[in-house]
N, C-alpha and C positions, 0 to 999 in steps of 0.2 A: 531648180525644185520652186513649181510656183502654185499658188494660192486661186482656183477655180472659183469656191462659193465655199461661206462661211466667215470671211473677212475680206478686210482690204485688197484687192490682190498683189499680191511682188511676185518678182521673179529673187531668184538668187538667196533665198530662205539661208539665213545661220541654223549651226544647230541651237542655240538661246533659243530662237525666234521659232525654229518647229518645236522645243520642252513646252512653250510658249500656247502653240497652239494647241498640242493633245495636254496640255493640265487637266486635271479629275481636283472636285471638291475635296478641300481640308478635313472638313467636319464633318464629315461622315464617312463609314465603309464604304468604297466603290471598286465595283469589278468589270473590268473589261479581259473582253477576249478580242487577242486579236492574230487573225488568219492570213493567209494567202490563197490565189488559187488561179488556175489562166484564163483567160478569157473564153475559154470553151466550157469552165467549169472546174477541175480539175484543182485538188487541194496538192497534188502531188505528183512528182515525172516518172521519167521510168525505173528512176533508182525505191522507188517506195516512199522519197522522202522527201520534204519542201525543199532543200537543198537544190535539186535538178530545176526548179523554176522559185527558186530565188534572186535579183539581180542587184546592182548596188543600190540604187537608190531605196529597194523592201529594207536591207542589211540595214540601213542608213536609222533610218525609223523604228529597224526592231531593236535597234540597240537606243534608240530614245525614249522610247515607252522602257525598257529594263533599268532606264537610268530612273525614270520618274514613281519606279514600283518601289513598294514594303518588301514587299515578296510574289513569287513567281509560283502559277499553281499548274498543274501541267498532269493528263493523264500518264498512266507507270507504262501503255506499253506506245504509247506519241513516243515516252522520256529514250524507253529503249531503241526502239526505232530510229530513231533521230541521234543516238551518242550522246547525252547529257553529260554534260558535267556541273562539275557544282560555279556557281556563279561568287563574283569576289563584292561579299559587302550585301549580297541577296538571298534569303533564306529561298530555297525550293520546297514546295510541297508536290509530294504525287499523291496522285488519288489512286485508289485501286482499291476494287472490292474482295479481289483477290490475299489483298498484302503481300504484291508481291512490286518488291526494288529489283530497277535495271542494275546491270552489272558494275557500268560502268558509275553510279553513284551509290557502292556497296561502301565503298574504301572511303567517301566522304569524309570531311573532317567533321566531330561530332559538333550537333548545331547547323548545321549546311542545308541538312537535307528531313524533312520532315515528310510521317507516313498517315493518311489520311484512306479510314477503309474502317472493316465495321466487325461486330467485335464475334461474330458468330464467323470467319473468316479459316481457313484452315490454315493458313501465314500468318496466324498474326507471331505466333510464340516465335516463329525463324526473323520476321521482321522487326521482330522488338532486340533481336540480339544483335542484327548485325549493325540496325542505328542509334538503339538505348530504347529504354521504356521508357521518358519519359516523352520524345521522338516522335513515338505512334496514340496519333487521335486516333480514337475508337470513334467514332461518331453515326449511330447507328446498328440497329443487329443483321441485317440480311444486306441493304445496301447503306454508299454513303448521304450520309444527309447529307444537303448541298446549304441548303440555309445554317444549319446551323455549324455548317464549316466556314462559313463567309462571315458570321459571328463571333465564332471561336478567336481565326485570324487577327480581324477589329480589337476584339478584348486583348489581346498581345500585340496593339500598338497598329497594325497592319492594315492599316485603312486603306492606299493604293495599294488595289489587290488587280495582277498578270495573270489572266490565261493564257495559256498558249494552246492548250490544246487538247490532243485530237478531237476531230470532231463527233465521237461518240460524247466526249465530257461536250465540251461545246452544247452538242443537243439537251441533253441532259440541265445544265448549268439554266436550259432560256427553259426548259419543261418547268423547272423547280422554282425557277424565276429569280432567280440568283443575278443575272446579269443588267448591269446599267450601260452597256456601251459594248459596239464589238467595232473593233478597230478591222475593217476589212481591204488588202491590196488585192487587183486584179493587174495581173503583169502579163502584156501583151503576144502574150504566148497561146498556138495550138499544142492540144498532146494528144484527141482523139483518147481509143482504150479505156481502158472496165476502170478506171481509179477513183479513189473517191471525192464526196464531198466536201466540202467544210461541213457541214452536219452530215454523221450516218444514223438509224435507228429509228425509232417508231413516230407516224408523221407530227407537227407541231406547226401552228399558224400564229405567228407570230409579225405583226406590223413594225416597222422600221422608217424614222427618221429619218433624213440625213443632216448633220450637223456639220460637216467641214468637207469642201475635195481638193485632193491636193493633184499635181499631176507634175510626172520629173522621165520626160523621153516616153511618152506612150504607157505610162507606168503610173496605176489609180488609186488613191489612198482615199480609202471612205472613213469618217467615223459616225455609225451609224450609232442613234438612239433608240433603245426602246420604247415601244409605241404596250397601251394599254392591252 
């Protein structure tokens, strides 16, 4: 892996150096979204999951980003599709307007999984029974208030916030002004088909500024800050 821009070019970057390249401010809430796509823009492969387009280099960066995070935020639909499991030492916060808890996380150890949902959700009582009332965050009445989620997590001491999508959540986080940075992996692969992009939903128009670009055997890793 080598640096193409954003720092002195260097081959054979160690995990420690990679962590330094992806470091985030420690003195304020910082929300980063990490996504992967093919060169032709698909966020999944034929299995409708990211695993069919992931490669070893992407998995390496993925693990480094998780190691830097105080908390991982993910849409409940993505967590279900990707068969999420609890993460050692890092809480997962599911985002679901319908208060849905994926089966793979329903029996997670107490306190390892939280749910951000709406007070009007029909699934609220069931989610509280599954996760425990103290682990269900009611943020908004009809939709999840994502800025309030970011603030609420920071108040718990979780400033380094990592979202792993999916596409609808990324779009909503950007639309509601929550995202500080997008880390986007582009794998050297074409898949065609009618697969989703890394953003889905109503149109948005937000400029990005490239802060860092890495390359590993054709796979590109960009750190993009969001413009005004």
